[in-house]
N, C-alpha and C positions, 0 to 999 in steps of 0.2 A: 598563424595569427598575423594579421596585417599590420604593417608598421606605418604609422601616420607621421607625415612630415608637415611642418608649419610652412605655409607659403609666405613669402615676403610680400610687402604691400606693393612693390613695384612690379612683381611678376604675377600676372593673372593669366589663367588659361581659360579658353572658351568652353572646354568640356572637362568634366572630372576624369580622373585617371580610371582606367578599367580595373575592376576588382577581379582577382583570380577566382576561378571556379572552385567552389567548395562543395563536395558531394554531401547530400543530405542522408538521413537515415534510410530512406527508401532506396537509395542507390547502394548503400553498404549492406543491407540486410541479406540479399541473396548470396553475397560473397562471404559474409561472416557467420551466417547461420550454421553451416557445417562445423565450424570451429567452436562455436559457443554452445551448441546442443550438448556435447558430453560434459561440459563444465556445469551447466544447470542441472543435468541429471545427477551428477555427483553431489551438488549442493542439496538437492531435494532428498537424496538418499540419507544424507547426514542430518537433515533437519525435520523430517516428516513426523517424528515422534513429538516434537514440540508443538507442531501445528495441530496434531490430534488432541493433545492435552488442552490447548487453549480453545479449540473449537468445540469439543464435546464434554470434557471432564469439568472445566471451570463453570459453564452454565449449569451443569448437573449439580455441582457442589453448591452453587448459589441458590438454586431452587430448593435443594434439600435444607439448607440453612434457613431459608425463609419459611419453609413448611414447619420445621421444628421450632424455630423462634416465634413466629406468629401463631403457629398452631397451639402453643402453650397458653395463649390468651383466650382461646375459644373454648367455650363450655361444650363438652361432648354430648350432654343430655338435653340441651336446650330445645332443639327441634323447631318446627314451624309455630308451635304455640307460643314461644317466647317472643315472636314478632308481633303478635296480636295484643299482648298486654301493654 
């Protein structure tokens, strides 16, 4: 983190001070990837069941509840003739 100093009014510089080089994520990725890969594999192994439940089971339960809940309001024997009347 860069430390900022307040300039006095009598001291003025013609050029701003050079900022130190700070590597970006593109510079760090090749070096850090071998260290981070085992960590994320371990995290995935611990949490995959929760993602399966939220991805597949919850929509299935929602659609089942809508089918049973809204299906109870629909008459089973109405057919297309009920639309004409």
